[in-house]
C-alpha positions as CSV (number, residue, x, y, z in Angstrom):
1,X,0.0,-15.2,-5.7
2,X,2.6,-15.1,-2.9
3,X,5.1,-16.4,-4.7
4,X,8.8,-16.0,-5.1
5,X,7.9,-13.7,-7.6
6,X,6.9,-10.7,-5.6
7,X,9.0,-11.2,-2.8
8,X,11.9,-10.6,-5.3
9,X,10.1,-8.2,-6.9
10,X,9.3,-5.8,-3.6
11,X,12.4,-6.8,-2.1
12,X,12.1,-8.1,1.2
13,X,15.5,-9.8,1.6
14,X,13.8,-12.7,2.4
15,X,14.5,-11.7,6.4
16,X,10.8,-14.0,7.0
17,X,11.2,-13.9,10.4
18,X,8.1,-13.4,12.0
19,X,4.3,-15.3,11.2
20,X,0.9,-15.1,12.3
21,X,-0.5,-18.8,10.9
22,X,-3.6,-19.9,10.0
23,X,-5.9,-20.0,12.8
24,X,-4.1,-17.7,15.4
25,X,-6.2,-14.2,16.0
26,X,-3.6,-11.6,17.3
27,X,-5.6,-8.0,18.8
28,X,-3.1,-5.0,19.9
29,X,0.6,-3.6,18.8
30,X,3.0,-5.3,17.0
31,X,6.3,-3.6,15.8
32,X,8.4,-6.4,13.8
33,X,12.0,-5.5,12.3
34,X,12.2,-7.5,9.2
35,X,9.5,-9.2,7.4
36,X,5.6,-9.9,9.1
37,X,3.6,-12.6,7.1
38,X,-0.4,-12.6,8.4
39,X,-2.4,-15.7,7.5
40,X,-4.3,-15.1,10.9
41,X,-6.6,-13.0,12.1
42,X,-5.2,-9.2,13.2
43,X,-6.7,-6.6,14.6
44,X,-4.5,-3.9,15.9
45,X,-1.3,-1.7,14.7
46,X,1.6,-3.3,13.2
47,X,4.7,-1.1,12.4
48,X,7.7,-2.8,10.6
49,X,11.0,-1.6,9.0
50,X,10.6,-4.5,6.3
51,X,7.5,-6.1,4.7
52,X,4.1,-6.9,5.2
53,X,3.0,-9.9,3.2
54,X,-0.8,-10.8,3.6
55,X,-2.0,-14.7,2.9
56,X,-5.3,-15.3,1.5
57,X,-6.3,-16.0,5.1
58,X,-5.5,-13.1,6.3
59,X,-7.6,-11.0,7.5
60,X,-5.7,-7.4,9.3
61,X,-8.1,-4.4,10.5
62,X,-6.0,-1.5,11.5
63,X,-3.1,1.0,10.8
64,X,-0.1,-0.4,9.8
65,X,2.8,1.3,8.7
66,X,5.8,-1.1,6.8
67,X,8.4,-0.4,3.5
68,X,6.5,-2.7,1.2
69,X,3.4,-4.5,1.4
70,X,1.7,-7.7,-1.1
71,X,-2.1,-8.5,0.0
72,X,-3.9,-11.9,-0.9
73,X,-6.1,-11.4,2.1
74,X,-8.7,-8.6,3.5
75,X,-7.0,-5.9,5.1
76,X,-8.8,-2.7,6.3
77,X,-7.6,0.4,8.0
78,X,-4.7,2.3,7.0
79,X,-2.0,1.8,5.0
80,X,1.4,3.3,5.4
81,X,4.0,2.1,3.0
82,X,7.7,3.6,1.7
83,X,8.0,1.3,-0.9
84,X,6.2,-0.4,-3.1
85,X,2.1,-2.2,-2.7
86,X,1.1,-4.8,-4.3
87,X,-3.0,-6.1,-4.2
88,X,-3.2,-9.3,-5.1
89,X,-6.6,-10.9,-7.1
90,X,-7.3,-12.7,-4.1
91,X,-7.2,-9.1,-2.3
92,X,-10.2,-7.1,-0.4
93,X,-8.2,-3.1,0.7
94,X,-11.0,-0.6,2.7
95,X,-9.5,1.9,3.8
96,X,-6.4,5.2,3.3
97,X,-3.8,4.0,1.3
98,X,-1.0,5.7,1.3
99,X,2.0,4.6,-1.0
100,X,4.9,5.7,-3.6
101,X,4.3,2.8,-6.2
102,X,1.0,0.6,-6.3
103,X,0.1,-2.7,-8.0
104,X,-3.4,-3.3,-8.2
105,X,-4.0,-6.9,-9.8
106,X,-7.1,-7.9,-12.2
107,X,-9.7,-9.3,-9.3
108,X,-8.4,-7.5,-6.2
109,X,-10.9,-5.4,-4.1
110,X,-10.5,-1.4,-3.7
111,X,-12.4,0.7,-1.7
112,X,-11.3,4.1,0.0
113,X,-8.8,6.2,-1.1
114,X,-5.5,6.4,-2.2
115,X,-2.2,9.0,-2.1
116,X,0.7,8.3,-4.3
117,X,3.8,10.3,-4.7
118,X,7.4,11.1,-3.4
119,X,8.3,10.5,0.0
120,X,6.8,12.9,2.6
121,X,9.9,14.9,2.5
122,X,9.8,15.6,-1.6
123,X,5.4,16.7,-1.0
124,X,4.8,18.7,-4.5
125,X,2.2,20.9,-5.2
126,X,0.3,19.4,-8.2
127,X,-2.3,21.4,-9.8
128,X,-5.8,21.2,-8.7
129,X,-8.0,20.8,-12.3
130,X,-7.0,20.2,-16.2
131,X,-8.1,23.2,-16.7
132,X,-5.3,24.5,-14.2
133,X,-2.7,22.9,-16.7
134,X,-4.6,24.3,-19.8
135,X,-4.4,28.1,-17.9
136,X,-0.9,27.7,-17.5
137,X,0.2,25.9,-20.9
138,X,-2.2,29.3,-22.7
139,X,-0.2,31.9,-21.0
140,X,3.0,30.3,-21.2
141,X,2.5,30.4,-25.1
142,X,1.0,33.1,-25.0
143,X,-2.5,31.6,-26.4
144,X,-5.9,32.8,-24.7
145,X,-8.2,30.2,-23.7
146,X,-10.6,32.2,-26.4
147,X,-8.7,31.7,-29.1
């Protein structure tokens, strides 16, 4: 649920000053300096320096860049979050997700791709497969894969 608990967990700071209410429709580009709550329909790009909260009735389609996101409704497109993303039980996500932390509640629908990890400046290279990990481990211990 989109209760106070989730706000506190991701640190929205309580500065909710922009709301797209139920029954409202917005098309275009939106930039918000604090937390944005969407209970209506938005088609376009959203950027906020703080958090995005999508209510159960909320429906977003576009490219979204936020610090944190709590999704209870529908979101299609590309979501980039520098902090944490919570997909609640009633949420439906379809598209590309990039974040450092992700919580998917039981019952949520996730279709698409997800990239998780450190900030873009701290990109780390990871082995491409388990066999690559095993090869590196066996090389460092002096054990061959044939043994």
